[in-house]
C-alpha positions as CSV (number, residue, x, y, z in Angstrom):
1,M,-25.2,34.0,67.9
2,S,-27.1,32.6,71.1
3,S,-30.3,33.9,69.5
4,A,-29.1,31.8,66.3
5,K,-28.8,28.9,68.5
6,A,-32.1,28.7,69.9
7,S,-34.1,29.5,67.1
8,T,-32.3,26.5,65.3
9,S,-33.2,24.3,68.1
10,A,-36.9,25.4,68.1
11,A,-37.2,24.7,64.4
12,P,-39.6,22.0,63.5
13,S,-38.9,18.2,62.6
14,S,-39.1,18.9,59.0
15,A,-35.9,21.2,59.2
16,P,-32.0,20.3,59.3
17,V,-31.4,20.3,62.8
18,A,-28.1,21.8,63.6
19,H,-25.7,19.7,65.0
20,N,-25.0,22.2,68.0
21,A,-28.6,22.2,69.2
22,L,-29.2,21.8,72.9
23,P,-30.6,18.6,73.9
24,P,-34.2,18.2,75.6
25,P,-34.3,17.4,79.5
26,T,-34.9,13.8,79.3
27,A,-36.1,11.3,81.9
28,P,-33.2,9.1,82.9
29,S,-33.4,5.9,81.3
30,A,-34.0,2.7,83.7
31,G,-31.4,0.1,81.8
32,R,-27.9,0.2,81.0
33,S,-26.6,0.6,78.0
34,S,-23.9,-1.8,76.7
35,R,-21.5,-1.7,73.9
36,I,-22.6,-2.9,70.7
37,A,-19.6,-4.9,69.0
38,P,-19.5,-4.1,65.0
39,H,-20.1,-8.3,64.6
40,S,-22.8,-8.1,67.7
41,H,-25.6,-9.6,65.3
42,I,-23.3,-12.5,63.8
43,K,-25.1,-15.7,65.7
44,G,-23.8,-18.1,63.3
45,L,-23.1,-19.1,59.2
46,G,-27.2,-19.8,58.7
47,L,-27.7,-22.8,57.1
48,T,-30.0,-25.4,56.8
49,S,-29.7,-29.1,57.8
50,E,-28.4,-30.1,54.3
51,G,-25.7,-27.4,54.3
52,F,-27.5,-24.7,51.9
53,A,-27.6,-20.8,53.1
54,N,-30.8,-19.3,53.8
55,A,-31.0,-16.2,52.3
56,D,-30.9,-14.1,55.4
57,S,-30.3,-15.7,58.6
58,A,-28.1,-15.7,61.5
59,G,-27.2,-12.0,61.1
60,F,-26.0,-12.9,57.5
61,I,-27.4,-11.0,54.3
62,G,-26.2,-12.5,51.4
63,Q,-22.9,-13.7,51.0
64,T,-24.7,-17.4,50.3
65,T,-21.6,-19.5,48.5
66,A,-19.3,-18.2,51.0
67,R,-21.3,-19.2,53.9
68,E,-21.9,-22.5,52.3
69,A,-18.4,-22.9,51.7
70,C,-17.4,-22.3,55.3
71,G,-19.9,-24.6,56.4
72,V,-18.0,-27.7,54.5
73,V,-15.2,-26.3,56.4
74,V,-17.2,-26.6,59.8
75,D,-17.9,-30.2,58.8
76,L,-14.6,-30.8,58.6
77,I,-13.0,-29.1,61.2
78,K,-15.7,-31.0,63.3
79,S,-14.9,-34.4,61.8
80,R,-10.8,-33.6,62.2
81,R,-10.0,-34.0,58.9
82,F,-9.3,-30.3,58.3
83,S,-5.9,-30.1,60.7
84,G,-2.9,-28.7,59.2
85,R,-4.6,-27.2,56.1
86,A,-5.9,-23.6,55.2
87,L,-8.6,-21.5,54.5
88,L,-8.5,-18.2,52.8
89,L,-11.1,-15.5,53.0
90,V,-10.7,-12.8,50.2
91,G,-12.7,-10.1,49.1
92,A,-12.9,-6.3,48.9
93,P,-13.2,-4.4,52.3
94,G,-16.6,-4.5,54.4
95,T,-17.8,-7.6,52.6
96,G,-17.7,-9.9,55.6
97,K,-14.5,-11.8,56.1
98,T,-14.5,-11.1,59.8
99,A,-17.8,-11.9,60.0
100,L,-17.5,-15.2,58.3
101,A,-14.5,-16.2,60.6
102,L,-16.5,-15.6,63.7
103,A,-19.6,-17.5,62.6
104,V,-17.3,-20.2,62.1
105,S,-16.2,-20.1,65.8
106,H,-20.1,-20.0,66.7
107,E,-20.6,-23.0,64.6
108,L,-17.7,-25.1,66.4
109,G,-19.1,-24.1,69.9
110,S,-17.0,-22.9,72.8
111,K,-15.4,-26.2,73.6
112,V,-13.1,-25.9,70.6
113,P,-10.2,-23.6,71.1
114,F,-10.8,-20.3,68.4
115,C,-7.5,-17.9,68.6
116,P,-8.0,-14.9,66.6
117,M,-5.2,-12.7,65.2
118,V,-3.9,-9.8,63.4
119,G,-1.2,-10.3,61.1
120,S,0.7,-6.8,62.8
121,E,0.7,-8.5,66.2
122,V,3.7,-10.8,65.0
123,Y,5.8,-7.1,65.5
124,S,6.4,-7.5,69.2
125,T,9.6,-5.9,71.0
126,E,9.8,-8.4,73.6
127,V,9.6,-11.7,71.7
128,K,10.4,-13.0,67.8
129,K,7.7,-12.9,65.1
130,T,8.1,-16.7,64.9
131,E,7.6,-17.1,68.8
132,V,4.2,-15.1,68.4
133,L,3.4,-17.5,65.8
134,A,3.9,-20.5,67.3
135,E,2.3,-19.2,70.7
136,V,-0.9,-18.8,68.8
137,F,-0.8,-22.0,67.1
138,R,-0.1,-24.1,70.5
139,R,-3.3,-22.2,72.1
140,A,-5.3,-23.4,69.1
141,I,-4.6,-27.0,70.2
142,G,-7.1,-27.9,73.0
143,L,-6.1,-31.1,75.3
144,R,-9.3,-32.9,76.9
145,I,-8.3,-34.9,79.9
146,K,-10.8,-37.1,81.0
147,E,-9.6,-38.6,84.4
148,T,-11.7,-41.4,86.9
149,K,-11.1,-40.4,90.3
150,E,-12.5,-42.0,93.3
151,V,-14.7,-39.4,95.5
152,Y,-16.8,-39.4,98.6
153,E,-19.8,-36.7,97.5
154,G,-22.7,-36.0,99.4
155,E,-24.8,-33.1,101.4
156,V,-22.8,-32.5,104.9
157,T,-25.3,-33.6,107.5
158,E,-22.3,-33.5,110.3
159,L,-19.0,-31.4,110.8
160,T,-17.5,-31.9,113.8
161,P,-13.7,-31.1,114.7
162,T,-12.1,-33.4,117.8
163,E,-9.7,-31.3,119.3
164,S,-6.4,-32.5,121.7
165,E,-3.9,-31.6,123.6
166,N,-1.1,-30.0,121.9
167,P,1.8,-32.7,122.0
168,L,4.2,-29.2,121.4
169,S,2.9,-27.3,124.6
170,G,1.2,-27.1,127.3
171,Y,-1.1,-24.5,126.4
172,G,-4.2,-24.3,123.7
173,K,-5.6,-27.4,122.0
174,T,-4.9,-28.6,118.5
175,V,-7.6,-30.5,115.8
176,S,-6.7,-34.0,116.0
177,H,-9.2,-34.8,113.1
178,V,-12.7,-33.7,111.7
179,V,-15.8,-35.9,111.6
180,V,-17.8,-35.4,108.4
181,G,-21.3,-36.6,107.6
182,L,-22.0,-37.1,104.4
183,K,-26.1,-38.0,102.6
184,T,-26.7,-39.3,99.3
185,V,-30.0,-40.5,97.8
186,K,-29.0,-43.8,98.1
187,G,-27.5,-43.5,102.0
188,T,-25.0,-41.8,104.2
189,K,-21.7,-42.2,105.5
190,Q,-19.3,-40.8,108.0
191,L,-15.9,-40.0,107.4
192,R,-13.1,-39.5,109.6
193,L,-10.6,-36.8,107.9
194,D,-7.2,-35.2,108.6
195,P,-6.8,-32.0,110.0
196,S,-5.4,-30.6,106.6
197,I,-8.6,-31.6,105.1
198,Y,-10.4,-29.7,107.9
199,E,-8.3,-26.3,106.7
200,A,-9.1,-27.1,103.0
201,I,-13.1,-27.3,104.2
202,L,-12.9,-23.9,106.1
203,K,-11.2,-22.1,103.0
204,E,-14.0,-23.3,101.1
205,K,-16.1,-22.2,103.9
206,I,-18.2,-25.1,103.7
207,V,-21.3,-25.5,106.6
208,V,-23.8,-28.0,107.2
209,G,-26.5,-28.5,104.3
210,D,-23.6,-27.9,101.5
211,V,-23.2,-30.4,98.6
212,I,-19.2,-31.4,98.6
213,Y,-16.9,-34.2,97.1
214,V,-13.8,-35.0,98.4
215,E,-11.1,-36.4,96.4
216,A,-9.9,-39.5,97.8
217,N,-6.2,-39.7,96.7
218,T,-5.7,-36.3,97.1
219,G,-7.6,-34.8,100.0
220,A,-9.0,-32.0,97.6
221,V,-12.5,-30.7,98.8
222,K,-14.6,-29.0,96.4
223,R,-17.8,-26.9,97.2
224,V,-20.6,-28.0,94.5
225,G,-23.6,-25.9,96.2
226,R,-26.1,-25.6,98.7
227,S,-28.5,-28.4,98.8
228,D,-32.1,-27.4,97.3
229,A,-33.7,-28.9,100.3
230,Y,-32.5,-25.6,101.7
231,A,-34.0,-23.3,98.7
232,S,-36.1,-20.6,99.9
233,S,-38.7,-18.5,98.3
234,Y,-36.8,-15.4,97.6
235,D,-37.2,-14.2,94.1
236,L,-33.1,-13.3,93.7
237,E,-30.3,-14.9,95.7
238,S,-26.6,-15.5,95.4
239,E,-26.4,-19.0,96.6
240,T,-26.5,-21.9,93.9
241,Y,-28.8,-24.9,94.6
242,V,-28.3,-28.2,93.8
243,P,-30.0,-31.5,94.0
244,L,-28.8,-34.5,96.4
245,P,-26.1,-36.5,94.4
246,K,-27.4,-39.7,93.1
247,G,-25.9,-43.2,94.0
248,D,-23.5,-44.0,96.9
249,V,-21.3,-41.3,99.0
250,H,-18.0,-43.3,97.6
251,K,-17.8,-43.5,94.2
252,R,-15.6,-43.3,91.0
253,K,-16.3,-40.3,89.2
254,E,-15.2,-39.2,85.8
255,L,-13.7,-35.6,85.8
256,V,-12.9,-33.6,82.4
257,Q,-10.9,-30.7,82.2
258,D,-9.9,-28.3,78.8
259,V,-6.9,-27.2,78.6
260,T,-4.6,-26.0,75.8
261,L,-1.4,-26.7,74.5
262,G,-0.7,-23.4,75.0
263,D,-1.4,-23.5,78.9
264,L,1.2,-26.6,79.4
265,D,4.1,-24.7,77.6
266,A,3.4,-21.5,79.9
267,A,3.2,-23.4,83.0
268,N,6.4,-25.3,82.0
269,A,8.3,-22.3,80.7
270,R,7.4,-20.4,84.0
271,P,10.7,-21.1,86.8
272,Q,9.3,-21.3,90.2
273,G,11.4,-19.3,92.1
274,G,12.2,-19.6,95.8
275,Q,10.2,-18.0,99.0
276,D,13.1,-15.9,99.9
277,I,12.8,-11.9,99.1
278,M,15.3,-11.5,96.5
279,S,13.4,-14.3,94.1
280,V,10.1,-12.8,95.2
281,M,11.6,-9.2,93.8
282,G,13.3,-10.8,90.9
283,S,9.9,-12.6,89.7
284,L,8.5,-8.8,90.2
285,V,10.8,-7.1,88.4
286,K,11.0,-9.9,85.3
287,S,7.6,-9.5,84.4
288,G,7.7,-9.8,80.6
289,R,6.8,-12.7,78.3
290,T,8.9,-15.7,78.0
291,E,9.8,-17.2,75.1
292,V,9.2,-21.1,75.2
293,T,11.9,-23.4,73.9
294,E,11.5,-25.8,71.1
295,K,13.2,-28.2,73.6
296,L,10.1,-27.4,75.9
297,R,7.7,-28.1,73.1
298,H,8.9,-31.5,72.4
299,E,8.9,-32.3,76.0
300,V,5.2,-31.4,76.2
301,N,4.3,-33.2,73.1
302,K,5.8,-36.2,74.6
303,V,3.9,-36.2,78.0
304,V,0.5,-35.4,75.7
305,K,1.3,-38.5,73.3
306,G,1.9,-40.3,76.1
307,Y,-1.8,-39.2,77.6
308,V,-3.3,-39.9,74.3
309,D,-1.9,-43.3,73.9
310,Q,-3.0,-44.4,77.4
311,G,-6.5,-43.0,77.0
312,V,-6.4,-40.4,79.7
313,A,-6.5,-37.4,77.2
314,E,-7.9,-36.3,73.5
315,V,-6.4,-33.9,71.4
316,V,-9.0,-31.4,70.3
317,P,-7.7,-29.3,67.0
318,G,-9.0,-26.0,67.5
319,V,-8.5,-22.8,64.6
320,V,-5.9,-20.0,64.1
321,F,-7.7,-17.2,62.5
322,I,-5.3,-14.4,61.1
323,D,-7.0,-11.3,59.9
324,E,-5.1,-9.1,57.3
325,V,-2.6,-11.7,56.9
326,H,-1.1,-9.4,54.1
327,M,1.2,-7.5,57.1
328,L,2.9,-10.9,57.8
329,D,6.7,-10.8,56.0
330,I,8.4,-13.3,54.2
331,E,10.1,-14.8,57.6
332,C,6.6,-15.4,59.0
333,F,5.2,-17.0,55.7
334,T,8.0,-19.5,55.7
335,Y,7.5,-20.4,59.2
336,L,3.8,-20.9,58.9
337,N,4.5,-23.4,56.0
338,A,6.5,-25.3,58.7
339,L,4.0,-25.0,61.4
340,L,1.3,-26.3,58.8
341,E,3.3,-29.3,58.3
342,S,3.9,-30.3,62.0
343,P,2.2,-33.1,63.2
344,M,0.1,-31.1,65.9
345,A,-1.2,-28.3,63.5
346,P,-4.9,-26.6,64.1
347,T,-7.2,-25.7,61.3
348,V,-5.9,-22.0,59.9
349,I,-8.3,-19.5,58.7
350,L,-6.5,-16.5,57.0
351,A,-8.3,-13.2,55.4
352,T,-7.0,-10.5,53.1
353,N,-8.6,-7.7,50.9
354,R,-5.3,-7.4,48.7
355,G,-5.0,-8.1,45.0
356,N,-1.7,-8.3,43.6
357,S,0.4,-6.8,46.0
358,L,4.3,-7.2,47.1
359,V,5.0,-9.5,49.6
360,R,6.4,-7.7,53.0
361,G,9.8,-8.2,53.6
362,T,10.8,-8.2,49.8
363,T,11.5,-5.9,47.5
364,D,10.8,-7.7,44.2
365,I,7.8,-10.7,45.0
366,V,4.3,-9.8,43.7
367,S,1.9,-12.3,44.4
368,P,-1.9,-12.7,44.3
369,H,-3.2,-11.1,48.0
370,G,0.5,-10.6,49.4
371,I,0.9,-14.0,49.9
372,P,3.9,-16.4,48.6
373,V,2.7,-18.9,45.9
374,D,4.0,-21.6,48.0
375,L,1.7,-21.0,50.8
376,L,-1.1,-19.7,48.4
377,D,-0.9,-23.2,47.1
378,R,-2.0,-24.6,50.3
379,C,-5.0,-22.7,50.7
380,M,-8.7,-23.8,49.9
381,I,-9.8,-20.0,48.7
382,V,-13.4,-18.7,49.4
383,K,-14.1,-15.1,47.7
384,T,-16.8,-12.7,49.6
385,D,-19.2,-10.7,47.0
386,S,-19.6,-7.0,47.1
387,Y,-23.0,-5.9,48.5
388,T,-25.9,-4.7,46.3
389,R,-28.1,-1.7,47.2
390,D,-30.9,-4.2,48.6
391,Q,-28.6,-5.8,51.0
392,V,-26.9,-2.9,52.0
393,G,-30.7,-1.5,53.2
394,K,-31.0,-4.9,54.8
395,V,-27.8,-4.7,56.8
396,V,-28.9,-1.3,57.8
397,Q,-32.3,-2.7,59.1
398,L,-30.7,-5.3,60.8
399,R,-27.7,-3.1,62.7
400,A,-30.7,-0.6,63.8
401,I,-32.4,-3.5,65.4
402,V,-29.3,-4.6,67.0
403,E,-28.4,-1.2,68.2
404,G,-32.0,-0.4,69.3
405,L,-32.8,2.5,66.9
406,K,-35.7,3.9,65.3
407,L,-35.5,4.8,61.1
408,G,-38.0,7.1,59.4
409,P,-39.2,6.6,56.3
410,G,-36.9,6.8,53.8
411,V,-33.9,6.4,55.9
412,V,-33.0,3.0,54.8
413,D,-33.3,4.0,51.0
414,K,-30.5,7.0,52.0
415,L,-28.6,5.1,53.9
416,A,-28.6,2.4,51.0
417,E,-27.7,4.5,48.5
418,D,-24.8,5.9,50.7
419,G,-23.3,2.3,51.1
420,E,-23.9,1.8,47.1
421,R,-22.1,5.0,46.6
422,S,-19.4,4.9,48.7
423,S,-19.2,1.4,51.1
424,L,-21.3,-0.3,53.6
425,R,-19.2,0.7,56.4
426,Y,-19.6,4.1,56.3
427,A,-23.5,3.6,56.4
428,L,-23.5,1.9,59.4
429,Q,-21.1,4.2,61.0
430,L,-23.7,7.2,60.1
431,L,-26.4,5.2,62.0
432,T,-25.6,6.0,65.7
433,P,-24.4,9.7,65.1
434,A,-27.5,10.7,63.3
435,S,-29.6,9.1,66.4
436,I,-27.8,11.4,68.9
437,L,-28.5,14.2,66.3
438,A,-32.3,13.1,66.5
439,T,-32.2,12.9,70.2
440,L,-30.9,16.8,70.0
441,A,-33.4,17.5,68.1
442,G,-36.0,15.7,70.7
443,R,-37.2,12.9,68.4
444,N,-37.1,9.2,69.0
445,Q,-36.6,8.3,65.4
446,I,-33.6,9.0,62.7
447,E,-35.1,11.2,59.8
448,V,-33.3,11.3,56.3
449,E,-32.2,15.4,57.4
450,D,-30.6,13.4,60.1
451,I,-28.5,11.6,57.5
452,G,-28.2,14.6,55.2
453,E,-26.6,16.2,58.4
454,M,-24.1,13.7,59.0
455,G,-23.0,13.3,55.1
456,E,-22.2,17.3,55.6
457,L,-20.1,16.7,58.9
458,F,-18.4,12.9,58.0
459,L,-17.0,12.1,54.7
460,D,-16.5,9.0,53.4
461,A,-13.2,7.5,52.1
462,K,-14.0,8.0,48.3
463,T,-15.4,11.8,48.9
464,S,-12.1,12.5,51.0
465,A,-10.0,10.9,48.0
466,S,-10.7,13.1,45.4
467,M,-10.5,16.2,47.6
468,I,-7.2,15.7,47.5
469,G,-4.7,17.4,45.1
470,R,-1.9,16.2,43.2
471,D,1.1,17.6,45.4
472,G,-1.1,15.6,48.2
473,G,-2.5,18.3,50.5
474,F,-5.6,20.8,50.9
475,D,-5.9,24.2,51.6
476,G,-7.7,25.6,54.5
477,G,-11.2,25.6,52.3
478,G,-11.2,22.1,51.8
479,K,-10.7,22.8,48.0
480,M,-7.8,21.2,46.2
481,L,-4.7,22.8,46.3
């Protein structure tokens, strides 16, 4: 048996390689391997400035109509004219519905909240189904708070605590105040600060040469970084260097903070316990999720509306993406209708691969895509197309580049043929195992025989389904019963 293994591993590269061959000795790799996600290659929708889709761009192959439709939706979201509406992505499995939703999030940028979820996530043992949906919707509504504060900002030129006798005892001394010198491009200023601010300075580990700002109203101290005048010639440093602040030391500064309505709900729903041991133990035991009442949400909305009316805050409607939306039941769909009609509703993107199917939670309602007709009527529907053989080959080449794999002659054609026969996902899933097989054989690129070996080891869904007998079972040899 061992001789058979040895002869197999010593076979030339043109012969099929056994999957249990011993790996040749290799030098340790200097680079770190990182996980490649299924949609790592998606960078955006790949549209021109006029809104037309480039044939193969931003990680997308084909799907030009669907990408152009999503581009229109992105423009509507940016102009805040799509809030409270729904976009439904329909198509066969593996045609790029999730990729389109991720591309929309890339196009919107990091400042617009994007909350993805799967339909089955609503079935929790801790909170109600409707509560899960409400939480996701609230997390998708951003609030940009703009606040103008009086601050003292500059580079620390002096940091001198002044001590005095402790009035409570005759032993030791206490800090009565601290003198801080701040310098900007325009001038310098010496501040006499409270001892409590000195404690904040010590906590931030601020020393002479750091750039800081102190809020005049609250006394909060923030270290921005080290002044670039102290920058050294080291190639790698853990310190962050910042330029000397412009203007006067005492100035009015506009601070912008991004939060979501979900953050405000959670902060107000969490009860603040006492400092005694029973309160602390109770907070440790009660570590489950807390449901937010509708009354609390109304109160938060009232406060937010006041901020918006004063011009202090700005509402930023985001996007909720619900994949496998057919997994929701009739109660969730009914609640989804109510959420879409609420005044603070985000944009909703739904995705499903179902045709005519039973609405979950019912016994007699069959509807297109497994979604009730009243909700379906609210949706703008975008269909994804199945990939052609050429497009499957291009996707395979793109994924090979992203994963850092070298493909030999004929491999792309073989995988394109397998993808057209079974599915695109199956063809892509063969890439990494085939590269391991090639490495075991001492080669640095995947050959056609590696793909053939993978096809023998791993079945695709259609082949597996064809081997199932009428009674739904297999025998030991893989033949139909």
